[in-house]
C-alpha positions as CSV (number, residue, x, y, z in Angstrom):
1,M,-31.5,3.2,-70.7
2,A,-30.7,1.2,-73.8
3,K,-27.6,-0.2,-72.1
4,L,-29.9,-2.1,-69.7
5,N,-30.1,-4.6,-72.6
6,H,-26.4,-4.5,-73.4
7,Q,-24.7,-7.9,-74.0
8,D,-21.9,-7.0,-71.7
9,V,-23.1,-7.6,-68.1
10,R,-20.6,-4.9,-66.8
11,Q,-22.2,-2.3,-69.1
12,R,-25.7,-3.4,-67.9
13,R,-24.7,-3.1,-64.2
14,R,-23.1,0.3,-64.9
15,A,-26.3,1.4,-66.5
16,V,-28.4,0.3,-63.5
17,R,-26.2,2.3,-61.1
18,H,-26.3,5.3,-63.3
19,L,-30.1,5.3,-63.6
20,F,-30.4,5.1,-59.8
21,E,-28.1,8.0,-59.5
22,L,-30.3,10.0,-61.9
23,N,-33.3,9.1,-59.8
24,D,-35.7,9.5,-62.8
25,P,-39.0,7.7,-62.3
26,E,-39.4,7.4,-66.1
27,A,-36.6,4.8,-66.0
28,L,-39.0,2.4,-64.4
29,V,-40.1,1.3,-67.8
30,G,-36.7,-0.1,-68.5
31,F,-36.5,-1.9,-65.2
32,E,-39.8,-3.7,-65.7
33,K,-38.1,-6.0,-68.2
34,L,-35.4,-6.8,-65.7
35,L,-38.1,-8.4,-63.4
36,Q,-37.8,-11.5,-65.6
37,D,-34.0,-11.4,-66.0
38,P,-32.2,-14.7,-65.4
39,D,-29.6,-12.9,-63.2
40,P,-30.9,-12.5,-59.6
41,W,-28.9,-9.3,-59.2
42,F,-30.8,-7.5,-61.9
43,R,-34.1,-8.9,-60.7
44,E,-33.4,-7.5,-57.2
45,K,-32.5,-4.1,-58.7
46,A,-35.7,-4.1,-60.7
47,L,-37.7,-4.6,-57.5
48,E,-35.8,-1.8,-55.9
49,A,-36.7,0.5,-58.8
50,V,-40.3,-0.5,-58.5
51,E,-40.4,0.4,-54.8
52,K,-38.6,3.6,-55.5
53,W,-40.6,4.9,-58.5
54,A,-43.9,3.1,-58.9
55,A,-46.9,5.4,-58.9
56,S,-50.6,5.3,-59.6
57,K,-50.0,5.1,-63.3
58,D,-48.2,1.8,-62.7
59,L,-51.4,0.0,-61.4
60,S,-51.0,-2.9,-63.9
61,L,-47.4,-3.5,-62.7
62,I,-48.6,-3.5,-59.0
63,E,-51.3,-5.9,-60.0
64,R,-48.8,-8.3,-61.5
65,L,-46.6,-8.2,-58.5
66,S,-49.6,-8.9,-56.2
67,N,-50.4,-12.0,-58.2
68,S,-46.9,-13.3,-58.3
69,N,-46.0,-16.7,-56.8
70,E,-43.0,-15.1,-55.2
71,D,-43.5,-13.9,-51.6
72,S,-41.1,-11.0,-52.0
73,R,-43.1,-9.6,-54.9
74,R,-46.4,-9.8,-53.2
75,L,-44.9,-8.2,-50.2
76,L,-43.6,-5.4,-52.3
77,A,-47.1,-5.0,-53.8
78,A,-48.5,-4.7,-50.3
79,R,-46.1,-1.9,-49.5
80,I,-46.8,0.2,-52.6
81,A,-50.4,-0.6,-53.5
82,H,-51.6,2.5,-51.6
83,R,-50.0,4.7,-54.3
84,A,-52.7,3.5,-56.7
85,G,-55.6,5.0,-54.9
86,K,-58.9,3.2,-54.7
87,A,-57.7,0.5,-57.1
88,G,-54.8,-0.1,-54.9
89,Q,-57.1,-0.5,-51.9
90,Q,-58.7,-3.4,-53.7
91,I,-55.3,-5.0,-54.1
92,L,-54.7,-4.6,-50.4
93,I,-58.0,-6.1,-49.5
94,R,-57.1,-9.2,-51.4
95,L,-53.6,-9.4,-50.0
96,T,-55.0,-9.2,-46.4
97,S,-56.0,-12.8,-47.0
98,D,-52.6,-13.9,-48.3
99,S,-51.2,-17.2,-47.1
100,E,-48.0,-15.5,-45.8
101,P,-48.4,-13.7,-42.4
102,K,-45.9,-11.0,-43.2
103,I,-47.8,-10.1,-46.4
104,R,-51.1,-10.1,-44.6
105,L,-49.6,-7.8,-41.9
106,A,-48.1,-5.4,-44.5
107,S,-51.4,-5.2,-46.3
108,W,-53.4,-4.5,-43.1
109,K,-51.0,-1.8,-42.1
110,A,-51.4,-0.1,-45.5
111,R,-55.2,-0.5,-45.4
112,I,-55.7,1.1,-42.0
113,S,-53.3,3.9,-42.9
114,L,-55.5,4.7,-45.9
115,D,-59.0,3.9,-44.5
116,E,-59.8,4.5,-40.8
117,K,-63.0,2.6,-41.3
118,S,-61.0,-0.6,-41.8
119,I,-59.5,-0.3,-38.2
120,S,-62.6,-1.9,-36.7
121,E,-62.3,-4.9,-39.0
122,A,-58.6,-5.2,-38.2
123,L,-59.4,-5.3,-34.5
124,E,-61.5,-8.4,-35.1
125,N,-58.7,-10.2,-36.9
126,D,-57.4,-13.5,-35.5
127,D,-53.8,-12.4,-36.0
128,R,-52.7,-10.5,-32.9
129,A,-50.0,-8.7,-35.0
130,V,-52.8,-7.2,-37.1
131,R,-54.7,-6.2,-34.0
132,R,-51.6,-4.6,-32.6
133,A,-51.1,-2.7,-35.9
134,A,-54.7,-1.4,-35.6
135,A,-54.1,-0.4,-32.0
136,E,-50.9,1.5,-33.0
137,R,-52.9,3.3,-35.7
138,I,-55.5,4.4,-33.1
139,L,-52.6,5.6,-30.8
140,G,-51.3,7.7,-33.7
141,L,-54.8,9.2,-34.5
142,G,-55.1,10.5,-30.9
143,E,-58.9,10.1,-31.0
144,W,-60.9,7.2,-29.8
145,K,-64.2,5.9,-28.6
146,P,-64.6,4.3,-25.1
147,E,-65.9,1.1,-26.6
148,V,-62.8,0.8,-28.7
149,I,-60.5,1.2,-25.7
150,I,-62.5,-1.4,-23.8
151,Q,-62.0,-3.8,-26.7
152,L,-58.3,-3.2,-26.7
153,L,-58.0,-3.6,-22.9
154,S,-59.9,-6.9,-23.2
155,D,-57.7,-8.3,-26.0
156,N,-55.8,-11.5,-25.2
157,S,-52.6,-10.0,-26.5
158,P,-50.4,-8.3,-23.9
159,A,-49.0,-6.0,-26.6
160,V,-52.4,-4.8,-27.6
161,R,-53.4,-4.1,-24.0
162,N,-50.1,-2.3,-23.5
163,I,-50.9,0.0,-26.4
164,A,-54.4,0.6,-24.9
165,I,-52.7,1.9,-21.7
166,R,-50.5,4.2,-23.8
167,I,-53.6,5.6,-25.6
168,I,-55.3,6.3,-22.2
169,E,-52.1,7.9,-20.9
170,Q,-52.3,10.5,-23.6
171,R,-55.2,12.0,-21.7
172,D,-54.9,13.8,-18.3
173,S,-57.6,11.6,-16.8
174,V,-60.3,9.1,-17.5
175,S,-63.9,9.6,-16.5
176,E,-65.7,6.9,-18.4
177,E,-67.0,4.4,-15.9
178,E,-66.8,1.4,-18.3
179,I,-63.1,2.1,-18.9
180,I,-62.4,2.5,-15.2
181,H,-64.2,-0.7,-14.4
182,T,-62.2,-2.6,-17.1
183,L,-58.9,-1.1,-15.8
184,N,-59.8,-2.3,-12.2
185,D,-60.4,-5.8,-13.6
186,L,-57.1,-5.6,-15.6
187,I,-55.0,-4.4,-12.7
188,N,-55.8,-7.5,-10.7
189,N,-54.4,-9.7,-13.5
190,S,-51.3,-7.6,-14.2
191,S,-47.9,-7.2,-12.7
192,G,-44.8,-5.0,-12.8
193,E,-44.6,-1.9,-15.0
194,L,-48.0,-2.5,-16.7
195,K,-49.7,-2.8,-13.3
196,A,-48.0,0.4,-12.1
197,R,-49.1,2.3,-15.2
198,I,-52.7,1.2,-14.7
199,A,-52.6,2.2,-11.0
200,G,-51.3,5.6,-12.1
201,I,-54.3,6.1,-14.4
202,L,-56.7,4.9,-11.6
203,L,-55.3,7.3,-9.0
204,V,-57.8,10.0,-10.0
205,S,-60.8,7.8,-9.5
206,S,-59.4,5.6,-6.7
207,P,-56.9,7.6,-4.6
208,N,-57.8,5.7,-1.5
209,Q,-56.2,2.6,-2.9
210,V,-52.7,4.1,-2.8
211,N,-51.7,2.7,0.5
212,D,-52.8,-0.8,-0.6
213,W,-50.9,-0.5,-3.8
214,I,-47.6,0.6,-2.2
215,G,-47.9,-2.3,0.2
216,D,-48.3,-4.8,-2.6
217,S,-46.1,-7.9,-2.5
218,D,-45.1,-7.3,-6.2
219,T,-41.8,-5.4,-5.6
220,A,-41.4,-4.7,-9.3
221,F,-44.8,-3.1,-9.4
222,V,-44.2,-1.1,-6.2
223,N,-40.8,0.3,-7.5
224,Q,-42.4,1.4,-10.7
225,F,-45.5,2.8,-9.0
226,S,-43.3,4.8,-6.6
227,K,-41.6,6.5,-9.6
228,I,-45.0,7.4,-10.9
229,L,-46.1,8.8,-7.6
230,R,-43.1,11.2,-7.5
231,D,-44.2,12.8,-10.8
232,I,-47.8,13.4,-9.8
233,D,-49.2,16.8,-8.8
234,W,-51.4,15.6,-5.9
235,T,-53.1,19.0,-5.6
236,L,-54.9,18.2,-8.8
237,I,-56.6,15.2,-7.2
238,E,-59.3,16.6,-5.0
239,Q,-59.8,13.4,-2.9
240,C,-56.1,13.1,-2.1
241,R,-55.7,16.4,-0.3
242,N,-57.0,15.0,3.0
243,L,-55.3,11.6,2.7
244,D,-52.4,10.7,4.9
245,L,-50.3,8.9,2.2
246,C,-47.2,6.9,3.0
247,L,-45.2,6.5,-0.2
248,F,-42.0,4.9,1.2
249,S,-40.2,6.9,-1.5
250,G,-37.0,7.9,0.3
251,N,-38.0,11.5,0.4
252,V,-37.5,11.6,4.2
253,N,-37.3,15.3,4.6
254,Y,-40.3,16.0,2.3
255,D,-38.4,18.5,0.1
256,E,-39.6,16.9,-3.1
257,L,-36.0,15.8,-3.8
258,I,-34.3,12.5,-3.2
259,N,-30.6,13.1,-2.4
260,I,-27.8,12.7,0.1
261,L,-29.7,14.7,2.7
262,D,-32.3,11.9,2.9
263,V,-29.4,9.3,3.3
264,V,-28.0,11.3,6.2
265,L,-31.4,11.5,7.8
266,I,-31.9,7.7,7.6
267,I,-28.4,7.1,9.0
268,N,-29.3,9.5,11.9
269,M,-32.6,7.6,12.5
270,I,-30.7,4.3,12.7
271,L,-28.1,5.9,15.1
272,G,-30.9,7.3,17.2
273,T,-30.0,11.0,16.7
274,E,-33.2,11.6,14.7
275,D,-36.8,10.6,15.5
276,L,-37.7,7.4,13.8
277,T,-40.4,7.7,11.1
278,L,-40.8,4.7,8.8
279,C,-43.3,6.3,6.5
280,E,-40.8,7.5,3.9
281,S,-37.6,5.9,5.2
282,D,-38.6,2.3,5.3
283,I,-38.2,2.0,1.5
284,N,-38.3,-1.8,1.3
285,Q,-41.4,-1.8,3.7
286,D,-40.1,-4.5,6.0
287,S,-41.0,-2.4,9.1
288,I,-37.3,-2.3,10.0
289,L,-35.0,0.7,9.2
290,N,-31.5,-0.6,8.5
291,V,-28.7,-0.6,6.0
292,Q,-30.8,-2.2,3.3
293,D,-33.0,0.9,3.1
294,I,-29.8,3.0,2.8
295,I,-28.5,0.9,-0.1
296,I,-31.9,1.1,-1.9
297,L,-32.0,4.8,-1.4
298,I,-28.5,5.3,-2.8
299,N,-29.4,3.2,-5.8
300,L,-32.5,5.4,-6.4
301,I,-30.3,8.5,-6.2
302,L,-27.8,7.0,-8.7
303,E,-30.6,6.1,-11.1
304,Q,-31.9,9.7,-11.3
């Protein structure tokens, strides 16, 4: 470690590499001095050593980094402050008000990973990136209160709302009326894949809306929703057992598979050798069975 102060820069660099190879946390003492080295290479290596080896006993070092004028050092402090326990949490609280967005975000991520109680505070933050981080933390926890999900679903950030849907999808079904009401409001202002996922969640409470959904003018939504419908066990949804549902899925022979047999059936319907039934064969829902439906069906088979 003495060679870190050697006059020959080559010897110093060799010493740095050797200490990293040894991976000895006690070497951090020698690297602290390099934080002020005039050579940027040594300063960078000193920061790497801090991130690699700093522990709770190095609280004063973390404090100094958190008070630095250099963004990179404050960011490093945000990433390692959790190692200092409760004292580190105080550093993180201060850094959540930093002038740099990336430092604030790193501090919030560390805070909510340490203290679940801080999640509610993060959800009220003006920075949508912070709210998204809080939502991801809730997703990881796997436990949530209905009022929290409603808050996420009502967020003005699409990313946060998307995570809220992912959280709900972790459960087999949703029975809370407030959440169902919020989802019904949200689906009217959504499109494409997100709208399809919401519809998939609402199927249990609103199965009678299926025919309306599959007739929607949003083709991206209908395509995604059709894929969701194929994976659903309809016998688990009591209200669906007596519904005559037309899914326009391409499963013309109702064998729960979409394959060349369905293509042949559609061709025969077009040629007139099979009875015409548009319910599953009219895939693009234009009330006409033609080559366009065959092309769409072939593409669906190839995508499987």
